[in-house]
TIVO-211792 format. One record per residue: x, z, y of N, C-alpha, C in turn; residue in one letter. Coordinates in steps of 0.1 Angstrom, whole numbers, plus 2048, in hexadecimal, padded with zeros to 3 digits. Example, Ala and Ser with C-alpha at 12.3 -4.5 7.8 and 13.67 -1.06 7.14 Angstrom:
<rs>
88484E7C787B84E7D388484E7DFA
8808477EA8898477F588184F800S
</rs>
This chain:
<rs>
8088007F480080080080980080DX
81680280B81E80381781E7F681FX
81E7EB81881E7DE81F8107DB825X
8057E18207F87DE8257F47E6831X
7F77F38317F37FC83C7FF804840X
80480284C81080985180C80F85FX
80981C85F80482286B80F824876X
81B82087282682187C824818888X
81D80D88581A80389080B804894X
8058108927F68118947F280C8A2X
7F98108AC7F580D8BA7F57FE8BCX
8007F88B88017E98B97F67E28B1X
7F47E78A57EA7E189C7DC7E28A3X
7D97EE8A97CC7F18AF7CA7E78BAX
7D47E68C37D27DD8CF7D27CE8CAX
7DA7CB8C17DB7BD8BC7CD7BA8B5X
7C87C28AD7BB7C08A67B07BE8B0X
7AF7C88B97A47C78C37A57BA8CBX
7B17B78D07B27AB8D87AF79E8D0X
7B379E8C47B07928BB7A17928B9X
79B79D8B778C79E8B47847998C0X
78979C8CC7837988D97847898DAX
7907838D77927758D778976E8CDX
7877758C178076E8B677176E8B9X
76C7788C175D7798C375676C8C7X
75A7668D375375A8D775474F8CDX
76074D8C77627428BE75A7458B1X
7597518AD7527558A17437528A3X
73E7558AE7307538B172D7448B2X
73673C8B873572E8BA7357278ACX
73F72B8A474072489773472888EX
73073488F72473888771873088AX
71572E89770A72689C70B717897X
717711899719703896719701887X
71C70B87E71C70987070E70786BX
70470C8716F670A86C6F0717866X
6F87218646F372E85E6F1738868X
6F37358756F173F87F6FD747883X
6FD74D88F70975489470E76088CX
70576788570977387E71176F872X
71076386D71875F86172775F864X
72B75B87073975A873740767874X
73977287873F77E87B74478586EX
73F78086274478585674C77B84EX
75077085475876684E76776A84DX
76E76584377D76884278077583BX
78D77A83D79278683779978E841X
79E79A83C7A57A38457B47A3842X
7B979A83A7C779A8367D0795842X
7CA78C84A7D17898577C5787860X
7C878386D7BD7818767B5774872X
7AB77686A7A476B86479676B869X
78F76086778275E86B77E74F86BX
77374C87076F73E870778735879X
77C72A87378572187B77E71387CX
78370B88577D6FE88877C6F687BX
7876F48747866EC86877D6F185DX
77E6FE85B775704851766703855X
7637068627567058667506F7866X
7596ED8697546DF8697506DB85BX
7596DE8517566DB84374A6E383EX
7496EF84273D6F883E7306F2844X
7316ED8507266E78577216DB84FX
72A6D284A7276C78427206CB835X
7266D582F7216DA8227136E0824X
7116E882E7046EE8316F96E3833X
6FD6D983C6F36CF83F6EF6C7833X
6F96C482A6F66BC81E6ED6C4814X
6F06D18126E86D98096DA6DB80FX
6D96DE81C6CC6E08226C36D3820X
6C96C88226C26BB8206BD6BA812X
6C56BE8086C16BD7FA6B56C67F7X
6B46D17FF6A86DA7FE69D6D7808X
69C6CB80C6916C68156916CE822X
69D6D182769E6D783469B6E6835X
6996EC82A6966FA8296A3702828X
6A77098336B47108326B371C829X
6A77238296A572E8206A772B812X
6A172080D6A271C7FF6B07177FCX
6B77118066C470C8046CF717804X
6CC72280B6D672C80D6DE731801X
6D77347F66DE7397EA6E872F7E5X
6E57227E56EE7187E06FA7177EAX
6F77177F770271680170C7217FFX
70672E7FE70F7397FD7177397EFX
7107347E57177337D87237297D9X
72171E7E072D7157E273871C7EAX
7347247F473E72B7FC7457367F3X
73D73D7EA7437467E174D7407D7X
7497347D275172C7C975E7287D0X
75E7247DD76A7217E477372D7E5X
76D7397E87767457E977C7487DBX
7757467D177A7497C378573F7C0X
7837337C478D7287C179A72C7C9X
7997317D57A57357DC7AC7417D5X
7A474A7D07AB7557C87B274F7BCX
7AC7467B57B273F7AA7BF7387ADX
7BE7317B97CA7297BD7D67337C0X
7D273F7C57DD7497C87E374E7BBX
7DA7517B17DF7577A57E774D79DX
7E474079D7EC7377967F873179EX
7FA7377AA8067347B18077277B9X
7FB7217BC7FB7147C37FD7157D2X
7FE7227D77FF7237E680B71C7EBX
81671C7E48237167E98237077E9X
8187017E38186F37E280F6EC7EDX
8086F57F47FF6F07FF8076E8809X
8146EC80B81C6E581581F6D6812X
81C6D280681F6C48028146BA806X
8096BF80C7FE6B68118046AE81CX
8036A181C80969882680469B834X
80D69B83E80969D84C7FF694851X
7FF68784E7F567D8537E768184EX
7E56878427D868B83E7D4697846X
7DC6A18487D96AD8507D66A985EX
7DE6A08647DC69B8727CF694874X
7CC68B86B7BF68386C7B368D86AX
7B56968617AA6A085F7A76A986BX
7B26AE8707B16B787C7AB6B0888X
7AF6A488A7AA69C89579B699893X
7976968867896938837816A0885X
7866AB88277F6B888477C6B9893X
7866B689C7846B68AA7796AD8AFX
77A6A18A97706968AD76269B8A9X
7606A089D7536A589874E6B08A1X
7566BA8A37516C58AC74E6C08BAX
7566B88BF7546B38CD7476AB8CEX
7456A18C573A6988C672D6A08C3X
72D6A88B87206AF8B471C6B98BFX
7256BE8C77226C98D171D6C38DEX
71E6B58DF7196AF8EB70A6B18ECX
7026B18E16F46B28E26EF6C08E7X
6F46CB8E16F06D88E66F56DB8F4X
7016D58F87066D79056FD6D1910X
6F56C790C6EC6C19166DD6C6913X
6DC6CF90A6CF6D59076C66CD8FFX
6CB6C48F76C36BB8EF6C36BF8E0X
6B86C18DB6B66C58CC6AD6BB8C6X
6B26B38BD6A96A88B769C6AC8B2X
69B6B88AB68F6BC8A56846C08AFX
6896C28BC67F6C58C667B6B98CFX
6806AE8CB67D6A18D267169B8CAX
66569D8D06596998C965968A8C5X
65C6828CF65C6738CC6666708C1X
6726768C167B6738B76776788A9X
6716848A966C68A89C660682896X
65867D89F64C67589A650669892X
65C66489466165888D66365B87EX
66466887B66766C86D65B671866X
64F67186C64367686663F66E859X
63F66085A63C65984D64565D842X
65265E84465B66183A65966F835X
65667883F65368683B647687831X
63D68083463168082C63467B81EX
63D67081D64166B810649675808X
65267D80F65A687808651692803X
64769680B63E6A180763669D7FBX
6316907FB62968B7F063268A7E3X
63E6867E56486857D964A6937D3X
64B69D7DC64D6AA7D76416AF7CFX
6356AB7D46286AF7CC6296A97BEX
62C69C7BE62D6957B163769B7A8X
64369F7AD64D6A67A56486B37A0X
6416BB7A963C6C87A46326C6799X
6296BC79A61F6B97906266B5783X
6306AD7846376A877863E6B4771X
6436BD7796496C977363F6D276DX
6336D27726286DB76C6216D4761X
6246C775F61E6C075460F6BC756X
60B6BB7635FD6B87665FC6AA76CX
6076A376E60669577460168B769X
5F568676C5EF67C7635ED66F76BX
5F26647665F165876E5E365376FX
5DA6567655CC6527665C465A76FX
5C96667735C066F77A5C9676785X
5C76727915CF67879C5C76827A4X
5BD68879E5B56927A65BD69D7ABX
5C66A37A25CE6AE7A65D76AA7B2X
5DD69E7B05E66997BA5DF6977C8X
5D36927C75CC68F7D45C869D7DAX
5C46A67D25C06B37D75CC6BA7DEX
5D86BA7D85E36C07DE5E76B87EBX
5E66AB7EA5EA6A37F65E16A6802X
5D46A87FF5CB6AC80A5CE6B9810X
5D66C18095D96CE80E5E66CE817X
5EC6C28195F86C18215F36C2830X
5FA6CB8375F66CE8456006C684EX
5FB6C585B6036BE8656106C7868X
60E6D486661A6DD8686256DA85EX
6216D885162B6D48476326C784AX
62A6BD84E62F6B08526396B185DX
6356B986763E6BB87364B6C286FX
64A6CC8676566D38636606CA85BX
65A6C28526626B984A6686AE854X
6606A985D66569F8676706A586FX
66F6B187367A6B787B6876B9873X
6856BC8676916BD85E6986AF85DX
6906A585B69569885A69C693867X
69669687269B69387F6A969A881X
6A96A787E6B66AE8806C16A8877X
6BD6A586B6C769F8616CC691866X
6C368986B6C667C8706CF67D87CX
6CE6878846D66898906E369188EX
6E56958816F169D87E6FE69587DX
70969B87E71669587D71968C888X
72568588872967D893720671895X
71D66A88A71565E88A707661890X
70166C88A6F467088F6F467489DX
6FE67C8A26FF6808B07006748B9X
70866A8B570A65E8BD6FD6568BEX
6F56568B26E964E8B16DE6548BBX
6DE6618BD6D36678C66D966A8D3X
6E66678D66EC66A8E36E46638EFX
6DF6578EE6D86518F96CB6598FCX
6C465E8F16B86668F36BC6748FAX
6C76798F66CC6868FC6CF68490AX
6D667990E6D967791C6CD674925X
6C266F91E6B666D9266AD679927X
6B16849206AA6909206B369C922X
6BC69B92C6C66A592F6BF6B1935X
6C26BD92F6BE6CA9366C96CE93EX
6C86CC94B6D36CE9556D86DC955X
6CF6E69536D46F49526DD6F6947X
6DA6F193B6E26F292F6F06EB931X
6EF6E09376FB6D893A7046E0944X
6FF6E694E7076ED95870D6FA951X
70670094870B70C941717707938X
7166FC9327206F792972D6F3931X
72A6EB93C7356E794573C6F394BX
7346FD95073A70995674371094CX
73F71093F74771793575470F933X
7547029327606FA9307696FC93BX
7646FB94876C6FD95477470A954X
76C71595177272295177D723946X
77B71E93A78471F92F791718933X
79170C93979D70593C7A370B94AX
79A70F95379F7149607A572195FX
79F72A9577A47389577B2739951X
7B572F9487C272F9417CD72D94CX
7CA7269577D47249617D7730969X
7CE73A9697CF7469707D7750967X
7D375295B7DA75C9527D6759944X
7DF75C93B7DD75B92C7DB768926X
7DC77392E7DB7809287CD784924X
7C377E92B7B57809277B0773921X
7AA7739167A576690F79B75F918X
79E75391C79574B92578874891EX
78874791177B74590A77175190CX
77775D90B76F76990C76A76A91BX
77276792476E76793276375D935X
76475193075A74793174C74C92BX
74D75291F74175791873A762921X
74276B92673C77692E73777293BX
73E76994273A76594F72E75C94FX
72E75294672374994671674F940X
71875893670D75F93070776993BX
71076F94270C77994D704772958X
70876595B70175E9666F375A960X
6F37559546E675194E6DC75D94DX
6E17689486D87749466D577A953X
6E077C95C6DE7839686D477D972X
6D476F9726CB76897B6BE765975X
6BC7699696B07679626AD758960X
6B775095D6B574295B6AE73F94EX
6A773494E69F7309436A7727939X
6B172E9326BA72792A6B672A91BX
6BD7229126BA7239046C572D8FEX
6C07388F86CA7428F26CE73D8E4X
6D87438DE6DC7408D06D27478C8X
6D27448BB6C974B8B16CC75A8B1X
6C27618AE6C37708AE6CC7758A4X
6D577E8A86DF78489F6D8791899X
6D679288C6D079E8876D97AA889X
6D37B588C6DB7C288E6DC7C9880X
6E67D287F6E87D98736F17D1869X
6F47D885E6FD7D28556F77C684DX
6FE7BC84A6F87B18426F57B6834X
6EB7B082E6E77B38206EC7A8816X
6F27AD80B6F77A38016EC7997FDX
6EF78D7FC6E57837F76E77827E8X
6DF78A7E16E178B7D26DA77F7CBX
6D37767D36CD76A7CC6D87617C8X
6E47627CE6EF75A7C96F175C7BAX
6EF7687B56F176A7A76E476979FX
6D976F7A56CD76F79D6C776179CX
6C97597A66C374B7A66CD7407A3X
6D874479D6E373B79A6DF730790X
6E17237946DE71878B6EB70F78CX
6F170D7806FD7057806FA6F7786X
6EE6F17836EB6E47886EB6E3797X
6E96EE79E6E86EE7AD6F76EE7B3X
7006F37AB70E6F47B07176E97ACX
7146E37A071D6D879B7206CD7A5X
7166C87AD71A6BD7B67236C27C1X
7256CF7C372D6D47CE73A6DB7CAX
73E6D97BD74B6DF7B97576D97C0X
7576CC7C27626C67CA7626CA7D8X
7566CC7DE7546D17EB75A6DF7ECX
7576E87E375D6F67E376C6F57E2X
7716EC7D977F6EB7D87866E77E5X
77F6DD7EC7846D97F97846E4803X
77A6EC8037796F780C784701809X
7877047FC79170D7F879F7087FDX
7A26FB7FA7AF6F57FE7B06F580DX
7A66F18147A66F18237A96FF828X
7A27098237A47178277B271B824X
7B87178197C571A8157CF71481FX
7CD7078227D670182C7D6708839X
7C970A83E7C771084B7CE71E84CX
7CC7268417D27338417E1733840X
7E772B8387F572B8367FC725841X
7F671B8497FC7168557FD72185FX
7F272A8607F27358697FD73F865X
7FF74185880974A853817745857X
81973885782673385B82973586AX
81E734872820737880823746882X
81C74E87B81F75D87C82D760877X
83275986D84075B86884A758873X
84774D87A851749885851753890X
84575989384476289E84A77089BX
84877488E84C78288B859782882X
85E77687F86B77587786977C869X
85D77A86485A77F85685777484DX
85477784085276D83684577082FX
83B76883082E76A82A82E76781BX
82576C81482376A805817761804X
81975480280E74A80280374D7F7X
8077507EB7FE7527E07F575F7E3X
7FC7697E87F57767EB7EB7737F7X
7EF76B8007E676880B7DA761806X
7DB7577FD7D07507F87C67597F0X
7CC7637E97C376C7E27BB7757ECX
7C27797F67BB7818007B077A807X
7B376D80B7A976581279E762809X
7A175F7FC79675C7F278D7687F0X
7927747EF78A7807ED7817827F9X
78778080577F782811773778812X
77776B80F76C761810761762805X
7657677FA75C76A7EF7527757F3X
7577807F974F78B7FD746787809X
74C77F81274477A81D738771819X
73A76980F72F76180A724769805X
7277747FE71C77D7F8714783804X
71A78580F71378B81A70E780824X
70E774820709769829712763833X
71F76583072976083A72F752836X
73374B84173A73E83E74974183BX
74F73983475E73B83076773A83CX
77174183C77B74184878973F843X
79274084C7A073F8487A8746853X
7B67468517BE74C85B7BD743868X
7BB74A8737B97448807C5745888X
7CB73988C7D873A8927D87408A0X
7CE73D8A87CD7428B67CB7518B5X
7C27568AD7C07648AC7CC76C8A6X
7D376689D7DF76C8977EA76D8A2X
7EC7628AA7F67638B47F376D8BFX
7E676E8C27E17798CC7E47868C6X
7E17888BA7E37958B37F27998B4X
7FB7908B080A7938B080E7968BFX
80A78E8C880E7908D680979D8DCX
7FE7A28D67F87AE8DB7FE7BA8D4X
8077B88CB80D7C48C480A7C68B6X
8027BD8B07FE7BE8A180B7BC899X
80C7C588F8187C58868147C4877X
8097CA8738067CB8657F87C6863X
7F37C68567E67C28537DB7CB859X
7DF7D685D7D57DF8647CF7D9870X
7D77D08777D27CA8837C67C087FX
7C77BA8747BC7B186F7B07B986CX
7B27C58667A67CD8637A07D2870X
7A87D587B7A27D988779A7CE88EX
79E7C288D7977B78927897B688BX
78A7B787D77D7B78767747C2879X
7797CE87B7717D987E76A7D788CX
7727D289676C7CF8A37607C68A2X
7627BB89A7577B189974B7B7891X
74E7C18887437C888173B7D088AX
7427D789373B7E089D7337D78A6X
7387CC8AB7307C38B37247BE8ACX
7257BB89F71A7B689770F7C1896X
7137CD89370A7D88917037DD89EX
70C7DE8A97077E58B57027DB8C0X
7097D08C07067C78CC6FF7BA8C8X
6F97B98BC6F37AD8B86E87A88C1X
6DE7B18C56D47AD8CF6D97A88DCX
6E47AE8E16EA7A98EE6F079B8ECX
6F879A8E16FF78D8DE6F57828DCX
6E87858D76DE77B8D56D97748E2X
6DD77A8ED6D87748FA6E276A900X
6ED7688F86F775E8FD6F17508FDX
6F37489086ED73B9086F47328FEX
6EC72A8F76F17208ED6FA7168F3X
6F871290070070890770E70E909X
70F71B90B71C72190D725720901X
71F7228F57267218E97297128E6X
7207098EA7236FB8E972F6F78F1X
7306FD8FD73C6FA9067496FF900X
74870B8FA7547118F37587088E8X
74F7038E07526FA8D57586ED8D9X
7536E88E47596DB8E97686DD8ECX
76C6E98F277A6EB8F57826ED8E8X
77B6F38DE7826F58D17846E78CBX
77A6DE8CC77B6D18C67876C98CDX
7886CA8DA7936C48E17A06C98DDX
7A16D68DB7AD6DD8D97B26DB8CAX
7A96D98C17AD6D98B37B36CB8AFX
7B16C18B77B66B48B37C56B48B3X
7CB6AC8AA7D96AB8A97DF6A08B2X
7E16A48BF7E669B8C97F56978C5X
7FC69F8BF80A69C8BB80A6908B2X
8016908A880068589E7FA6798A5X
7F167A8AE7EB66E8B57F56688BEX
7FD6708C580866A8CE8126628C6X
8146678B981F6618B181B6548AAX
80E6508AC8096448A58126378A7X
8166358B381E6288B682C6298AEX
8316358AB83E6368A583E639896X
83263D89183164188383263587AX
83663686D83562B864827626862X
82561986081761485F80F61B855X
81561E84980D62483E808631842X
81063984980B64784E800646858X
80163C8617F763A86B7EA636864X
7EB62D85A7DF6298527D863684CX
7E063E8467DB64A83F7D4653849X
7DA6558547D565E85F7C7659864X
7C764C8677BB64586C7B0645862X
7B36428557A964284B7A265084AX
7AB65A8497A566884979D66B855X
7A266886179B66A86D78E66486EX
78D65786B78164F86C777654861X
77B65585577265984A76D66784CX
77667085077167E85376767E85EX
769676868760677874753671871X
75266686A74565F86973F65F85BX
74666485174166484474167283DX
74C67683774C68383075A689830X
75B69583576769C83776E69E829X
7666A281F76B6A581277169980BX
76A68E80B76F68280577A67B80CX
77A67D81A78467782279267D81FX
79268A81D79F69081A7A468C80CX
79B68B80379E6877F57A46787F5X
79D66F7FD7A26627FE7AF661805X
7B166980F7BE6698167C966E80DX
7C66788057D167D7FC7D46727F2X
7CA66B7ED7CC6617E27D56557E9X
7D16517F57D86467FB7E764A7FEX
7E86578037F665C8067FE65D7F9X
7F86617EE7FF6627E28046547DDX
7FA64B7DD7FD63D7D98086377E1X
8086397EE8126337F781F6397F5X
81F6477F282C64E7F08326497E3X
8296477D882F6437CB8346357CCX
82D62C7D483261E7D684061E7DDX
8416277E784D6287EF85962C7E6X
8566377DE86063C7D58646327CBX
85A62B7C585C6207BB8656157C1X
8626117CE86A6067D487860B7D6X
87A6177DB88761C7DD88F61D7D0X
8886227C688F6227B98936157B4X
88A60B7B688D5FD7B18995F77B9X
8995FA7C68A45F57CF8B25FB7CBX
8B26077C68BE60E7C38C260B7B4X
8B86077AC8BB60579E8BC5F679BX
8C65F17948C85E37918CE5E1783X
8CE5D577E8D55D27718DE5C6774X
8EB5C87738F45BD7759005BF76BX
9065B47679125B575F91D5BB767X
9275C17619325C876893A5BE771X
9395B176E9415A87779395A5784X
92C5A67839245A378F9215B0797X
9205BB79091C5C87979285CF79DX
9275D57A99315DD7AE9325EA7A6X
93D5EB79F93E5F679593F60479CX
93A60E79593B61B79994A61F797X
94E62A79D95C62D79D96163078EX
95963578695D63877895B62C76FX
95662177495561576C96060A76FX
96960E77897360477C97D600770X
97F60A76798960775C98260274FX
9765FC75196F5F77459765EB73FX
9775EB73297F5DF72C97A5D2731X
9845CA7359815BD73B97A5B3732X
97E5B47259795AB71B96A5AE717X
9655B971B9585BD71794E5BC723X
9535B972F94A5B973B93E5B073AX
93F5A573393459B73292B59F726X
9305A771D9285AB7119205B8713X
9255C071C91F5CD71F9185CD72CX
90C5D172C9045D27399015E173CX
9015E47488FE5F274C8F25F3755X
8E95FC7518DD5FE7588DE60C75FX
8DE60C76C8DE6197738CF61C777X
8CA6287728BD62D7768C0637781X
8BC63378D8BE63C7998B164179EX
8AF64E79D8A26547A2898656796X
88D65C79988365F78E87D652788X
87A65377C87364877586564C773X
85C64877B84E64D77A84464177CX
83764477B82E63877A82E62F786X
83463479183562B79D84162279CX
84B62479385761B792858615785X
84F61777B85161176E85060276EX
8485FC7768475ED7768545E777AX
85B5EC7858685E77898725E977FX
8725F577887B5F876D87A5EE762X
86E5EB75E86C5E17538715D3757X
86F5CF7648745C27698835C1768X
8895CC76C8985CD76D89E5CC75FX
8985D375589D5D374889C5C5742X
8915BD74688F5B074089A5A6746X
8A15AA7508AB5A17568B85A174DX
8B95AA7448C55AA73B8C559E732X
8D05967338D158972B8D258C71CX
8CE5827158CF5837068DD585701X
8E75807098F55817058FB58F704X
8F459870B8F95A670B8F65AC6FDX
9005B26F78FF5B96EA8FD5C86ECX
9025CD6F79025DC6F98FD5DF707X
8F45E87078EE5EC7148F15FB716X
8F85FE7228FA60C7258F0610730X
8E861A72E8DF61F7388E462C73DX
8E862C7498ED6397508E1640756X
8DF64C7528D36547568D766175EX
8E36627628E766E7698E0670777X
8DB66577C8D46667898C5665787X
8C066777B8B16677798AD675776X
8A967D7808A668B77E89868E777X
88F68477788268677287C67976CX
87467B76286C67075C85F675758X
85466E75C84767275884266B74CX
83666D74883166773B83165773CX
82D65274882D64474983B63E748X
84464474F85264074F858641741X
85464C73A85964E72C855643723X
84863F72384363571A84962771EX
84B62572B85161873085F61772AX
86662272B874623726874621717X
86B62771086A6257028686176FEX
85E61070585B6027028675F9703X
86F5FB70E87A5F37118855F5707X
8876027038916056F988E5FF6EBX
8816006E887D5FA6DB8805EB6DBX
87D5E46E687F5D66E788E5D36E6X
8965DB6ED8A55D86EC8AB5DA6DEX
8A65E56D88AB5E86CA8A65DD6C1X
89A5D96C28945CE6BA89C5C16BBX
8A15BF6C78A95B36CA8B85B46C5X
8BB5BF6BF8C85C16B98D25C66C3X
8CE5CB6CE8D75D06D88DA5DF6D6X
8E65E36D88E95F26D78E85F86E4X
8E06036E58DD60A6F18E46176F2X
8EC6196FC8F46266FE8EE62D70AX
8EB63A7098E56427138F064B718X
8F264C7268FD65472B8F765E735X
8FB66B7338F867673C8E967873FX
8E267A7348D367C7358D168B73AX
8CA68C7458C769974B8BD6A1743X
8BB6AD7468B36B673D8A56B273BX
89E6B074688F6AD74588D69F73EX
89369474189268873A89568972BX
8A06917288A469271A89969A712X
8946A47188896AC71287D6A270FX
87969A71886E69171687168770CX
87D68170C88167770288167D6F4X
8856896F28856906E58776936E0X
86E6956EA8606986E685968D6DFX
85D6806E28566756DC86066D6D3X
86B6746D087466F6C687C6636CAX
87D6606D78866556DB8946596D6X
8976666D88A366C6D289F6766C7X
8A36746BB8AE66B6B68A965F6AFX
89C65D6AD8976526A489A6446AAX
8996426B789B6356BD8AA6346C1X
8AF63E6C88BD63E6CC8C364A6C6X
8CB6486BC8D26536B48DC65A6BEX
8DE6676BA8E66706C28F566A6C5X
8FA6636BB90765D6BD9086536C8X
8FD64E6CC8FC6446D78F864B6E5X
8F96586E58F665F6F19036676F5X
90766570291466A707912673713X
91A67D71491968771F91E68072CX
92867772C92C671738931663735X
93565B73F93864D73D94664C737X
94F65573995D65473395C654724X
95365D71F95265F71194C65270BX
94264C71393C64070F94663470EX
94F63371795962971796262B70BX
96663770896F63A6FD9686356F0X
95B6386EF9546346E39536256E1X
95161E6ED95060F6ED95E6096E9X
96960F6EE97660A6EA97960B6DBX
9756176D69776196C896F6106BFX
96360C6C495A6046BB9595F66C0X
9625F16C89615E36CD9615D96C3X
9685DB6B89695D16AE95D5D16A4X
9585DD6A294D5DE69893F5DE69FX
93E5E46AB9315E66B192D5DD6BCX
9385D86C39355D06CF9355C26CCX
</rs>
């Protein structure tokens, strides 16, 4: 427990935690509202192992997840909530699993163009989707827009009736009396509710927001717009005065004070329930594997994103405090926190860089500071919920717009003219697909493209460095200079330089085929081949079989440990290449060739 709680730095931890909690408050409320679960959800997101909580990337992905699941449940958040929280719980458990199996140290290998494109897309999504609430436009309240969806709403309601009857076993094609009776019971209120859900879904995301933007601009609520603009101006303007007081908090207090103090007719955020949150036990009691199966990959993406987000924050903290974090332990802590948060109705969180930096600068030294930040937010939730519920929605929209602008990777965008074309393509593919299609699939596609391009590059480099030439044509290595002159046309040397894997097998096969029929002995030097995968192993086996079948003697020189182990597993050694034709170094190989030149060569 010494590393977890150290009261030696209690004063610094106390001030660091309180300061970080104050910084977290406006962002936590804003992220909670934007996620779709309401502001109270965000106050319990994340863990206490570092200054954790809802972050822009995690909230953006959570928002997509929530919107998709709510749509699947016909727009009913109450019905969809257990499935949503189960996905979040699964994401937390996956994080714990990733920590236990030691994958934390491998997160750093995710290509920068993928991360860059994703982060910029997060900024675009937040920025574009918050334009609507910042001008006071809510699609489901636009009567003319909602009315467009009434025919489709009626169709959905009727389809639901038919599905219910089919499930009850009372649907008879010859007699629709029961269907007609239930259809007559459909009220205009039901149709309106379904139409509003369809309207909200149609206007969600970047494409949806852009689609209804002309309607929003024709129906601007000027008070809401002024509140949002005032918030943005204060956030950027106050930073020029001082950074000691969080400008986001100043903007929240000032603009909310103006709206409340002058009794303006503004739109407040959803009500924050007072008291401690109650566990949502329906996650367990109503668990259905079929409800979760379509979202397993989504949960995995949330887990990986949270891991990346948290571990990047840990790296920043290491640089500031000159310490070394434990990535796997960090993942376990974040996963436990996100799992518990899901049970209490919270959205998943991650290590938050800004809050962590504020905590360190304010004197935070140990994990106690993270606990202090969590306790402060808990007190606010329990005691100040009714007051916080009076915050204008437009103010939080303004805060989120600044978050969207700030989270974009400008470093990566500025480097586009100088980056390799392949990396630019990866970044732009992830950026575009994440913004207009699906965050989850975009990251997966980006990783696949990056992996394929990397493998092609490595394969090309391997092929460029590896060649097959007779000793008369090839520039000999230093230890090949004394090779017998009379054997130089009969003996060919193949240098394998670099790993032999599925990205380079094709080039390897082509180079082997260049060996002329006049060659009776082939020396394959493997001292610079550190690794061979299954594809490379079988490609090597096929070529060796062909060479041996053609009556050529194959000598293997300096096989490294991993390739030798793999070759022994499938009996290339000793069944295909006997041990007497395997040499520890080239000098021993030359000596053997000299001794056997009359009989073997």
